[in-house]
SEFILUM-409974 format. One line per 2 residues: their letters; for each residue x, y, z of N, C-alpha, C. Coordinates in steps of 0.001 Angstrom, whole numbers, plus 500000, padded with zeros to 6 digits. Each point is the difference from the previous one (the first is absolute). Layout:
A) X Y Z X Y Z X Y Z | ...
***
This chain:
ML) 345899 288368 891735 499073 501024 499620 499104 499447 498889 | 498719 500272 500102 499049 499560 498993 499714 501121 499007
DH) 499832 499641 498740 499609 500962 498986 498487 499993 499815 | 499401 498801 499973 498552 499885 499884 499559 498605 500444
IG) 498694 499869 500223 499416 498727 500395 498672 499862 499264 | 499621 498770 499699 498736 499745 499330 499265 498829 500618
IY) 498683 500074 499945 499170 498899 500462 498949 499712 498941 | 499474 498777 500029 498911 499618 499116 498676 500220 500701
VA) 499004 500412 499210 498655 500246 500514 498993 499298 499100 | 498910 499550 500613 498975 499280 499250 499219 500923 499069
DP) 499707 501206 500453 499186 500941 499245 500751 501336 499923 | 500726 500235 498908 500821 501211 499915 499226 501306 500150
EK) 498802 500099 499462 499231 501243 500126 499585 500254 501443 | 499577 498959 500690 499632 500123 501421 501233 500369 500821
AK) 501111 499334 499728 501245 500267 500733 500510 501408 499699 | 499896 500427 498752 500429 501350 499616 499227 501054 500797
AF) 498680 499836 500077 499174 500950 500762 500366 499966 501479 | 500200 498803 500542 500366 499855 501412 501328 500704 500284
YA) 501027 499683 499241 501327 500558 500266 500069 501499 499718 | 499266 500478 498992 499991 501433 499735 499485 500766 501217
TA) 498999 499454 500682 499451 500639 501195 500881 499764 501222 | 500387 498738 500217 500746 499644 501207 501382 500645 500059
LA) 500631 500163 498859 501371 500539 499984 500066 501513 499814 | 498878 500631 499714 499994 501455 499807 500560 500766 501199
PL) 499684 499619 501254 500572 500747 501128 501524 499897 500098 | 500577 499000 499319 501454 499835 500000 500634 500684 498783
NY) 499194 500824 499319 500426 500739 498807 500286 499092 498810 | 499421 498807 500006 500121 499100 498863 498885 500293 499018
KI) 500337 499902 498715 499011 500151 498948 500349 499030 498879 | 499094 499879 499058 500249 499142 498845 500958 500727 499062
HK) 501091 499322 499665 500993 500575 499089 500004 499337 498637 | 499642 498723 499965 500090 499268 498735 498930 498919 499987
EF) 499381 499815 498833 499007 498944 499845 500217 499272 498681 | 499800 498694 500042 499995 499156 498822 498699 499206 500044
PE) 498868 500634 499597 498685 499361 500141 499891 498658 499277 | 500687 499876 498891 499927 498749 499240 500574 498814 500776
WG) 500838 500274 500987 500593 498953 500827 499454 500006 501424 | 499174 500992 500328 499486 500091 501366 501082 500404 500986
VV) 500871 500939 499598 501138 500420 500814 499884 501495 500314 | 500222 500342 501269 499959 501399 500435 501181 500249 500932
GF) 500698 501109 499789 501137 500382 500840 499683 501233 500824 | 500185 499898 501315 499755 501095 500938 501321 500460 500600
GE) 500052 501260 500391 501179 500498 500685 499838 501452 500381 | 500998 500507 500690 500001 501410 500380 500595 500819 498846
AQ) 501241 499724 499645 500659 500723 498911 500082 499154 498735 | 499998 498707 500148 500056 499055 498889 499344 498706 500466
PD) 499599 499118 499079 499343 498772 500445 500991 499058 500691 | 499705 499694 501254 500833 499036 500724 499161 498878 500609
FW) 498664 500086 499842 499088 498956 500455 499070 499666 498839 | 500044 498734 499561 499255 499571 498825 498981 498934 500356
IS) 498833 500071 499345 499025 498917 500086 499828 499443 498592 | 499817 498677 499914 499851 499329 498718 498920 498938 500104
KG) 499231 499846 498929 498972 498978 499967 500646 498625 500037 | 499463 499148 500869 500496 498636 500115 499402 499345 501214
AA) 500503 498833 500327 499564 499332 501226 500428 500896 501157 | 499036 500415 500809 500256 500983 501055 501148 499574 500909
SQ) 500893 500952 500276 501063 499792 500975 499338 500036 501369 | 500163 498958 500764 499388 499979 501320 501084 499945 501061
NA) 499662 500585 501102 500879 500025 501160 501252 500833 499796 | 499984 500868 499005 501112 500936 499849 499874 501064 501086
HI) 501121 500460 500483 500031 501112 500951 500812 501107 499357 | 499349 501149 499806 500656 501134 499365 499852 501196 500928
CF) 501126 500610 500347 499991 501136 500915 500473 501250 499259 | 499186 501054 500092 500313 501279 499390 500461 500966 501082
LA) 501058 500741 499729 500554 500946 500958 499205 501299 499978 | 499597 500462 501163 499254 501255 500137 500900 501049 500643
SG) 499677 501262 499759 500820 501082 500541 499470 500537 501331 | 498922 499422 500507 499462 500436 501286 498845 499122 500434
KE) 499610 500140 501264 498890 499204 500541 498699 500310 499273 | 499795 501263 499633 498770 500380 499310 499868 499265 498679
MV) 501104 499792 499327 499985 499285 498729 499639 498536 500211 | 500516 499400 501061 499651 498613 500345 498505 499906 500276
DA) 499475 500930 500782 498572 500016 500330 499161 500146 498732 | 500400 500902 499115 499254 500248 498762 500037 498787 499076
FH) 501134 499331 499934 500128 498769 499204 499000 498962 500489 | 499934 499805 501310 499093 499000 500572 498552 500354 499671
AA) 499621 501242 500196 498628 500445 499716 499672 499849 498513 | 500930 500389 499134 499768 499901 498558 499892 498544 499558
GL) 500825 499145 500578 499938 498575 499667 498667 499380 500378 | 499489 500363 501165 498690 499506 500419 498910 500553 499093
AA) 500081 501283 499670 499002 500615 499128 500006 499367 498608 | 501143 499507 499579 500128 499387 498681 499549 498539 499991
GG) 499611 499478 501158 499524 498617 500067 500966 499028 500640 | 501134 500508 500521 500928 499128 500711 499454 499635 501370
KD) 500623 499016 500619 499589 499567 501336 501068 500388 501013 | 499536 500419 501163 500917 500369 501079 500827 498788 500405
NG) 501297 500181 500076 500896 498938 500448 500950 500540 501061 | 499649 501156 500592 500801 500617 501047 499883 501503 499941
AP) 499254 500557 500933 499748 501443 500032 501304 500773 500197 | 500026 501265 499585 501205 500808 500187 500392 500083 501476
GY) 501290 499894 500233 500501 500122 501359 501460 499586 500093 | 500567 500236 501166 501386 499599 500254 500054 498491 500216
RR) 501037 499390 499487 500279 498576 500208 501339 499916 500717 | 499960 500174 501301 501239 500028 500795 500747 498676 499947
DY) 499251 498907 499747 500672 498704 499915 500859 499906 498731 | 499737 500858 499000 500846 500043 498808 501266 500783 500318
HP) 499826 501249 500397 501075 500840 500534 499384 501325 500432 | 500626 500717 500935 499443 501286 500428 499854 500942 498793
GY) 498865 500650 499920 499757 500939 498923 499381 499400 498753 | 499759 498683 499989 499394 499339 498836 498508 500260 500023
YG) 499525 500848 499106 498585 500363 499924 499469 499496 498665 | 499098 499032 500055 499527 499399 498767 498522 499687 500016
SF) 499497 499664 498832 498636 499511 499845 499985 498973 498877 | 498997 499129 500053 499920 498883 499066 498589 499872 499438
IT) 499923 499709 498709 498733 499656 499356 500252 498805 499088 | 498940 499284 499694 500069 498883 499064 499303 500429 498718
DP) 500646 499802 498868 499412 500397 498721 498968 498963 499544 | 499274 500257 498901 498966 499063 499550 500516 498604 499657
DG) 501301 499865 499738 500573 498694 499689 500621 499318 501207 | 499905 500609 501181 500514 499381 501217 501428 500368 500363
NN) 500588 500969 499310 501363 500422 500332 499990 500965 501180 | 500993 499907 500839 500132 500848 501182 500816 501238 499634
LE) 499350 501162 500084 500664 501259 499674 500215 500797 501268 | 501121 500653 500078 500357 500759 501197 500553 501359 499590
AV) 499767 500981 500844 500707 501276 499917 500688 500188 501337 | 501238 500462 499970 500759 500176 501239 500706 501350 500002
FH) 500045 500584 501185 500796 501188 500264 500912 499655 501163 | 501301 500201 499830 500968 499757 501060 500190 501310 500760
DP) 499205 500153 501045 499924 501243 500768 501255 500180 500845 | 500783 501057 499737 501214 500207 500786 499695 500531 501404
NP) 498785 500513 500223 499594 500529 501290 498607 499471 500379 | 499897 498680 500270 498677 499445 500284 499369 500620 501235
SE) 498689 500262 499891 499280 500624 501119 499449 498965 500960 | 500042 498755 499647 499476 498942 500884 501118 499094 500461
***
């Protein structure tokens, strides 16, 4: 079980704006900031996802759990609106497992972000 995860970003203010928008559909918000260090903590109830100023973490894959397909769709749309790049439109990924409904975006630093809903009653 993970308690929290952190990645480095080249531009903390740009990343903060991106993640505040992209993660809002997943009920994530900013919980803690240390501006003097370029550190921001996001989470639903407490900070469990942190960004920190430094050499950008590249090729990280971070998957956020969603409570429904609509949340996955909203995450993808919000990520694109925030300046992310499409890396896989919302949909079922049957090759992963039946009911795996996910979407992918790439953040400004090149990290692959995903939202997934494990649908117990897939319609496709």
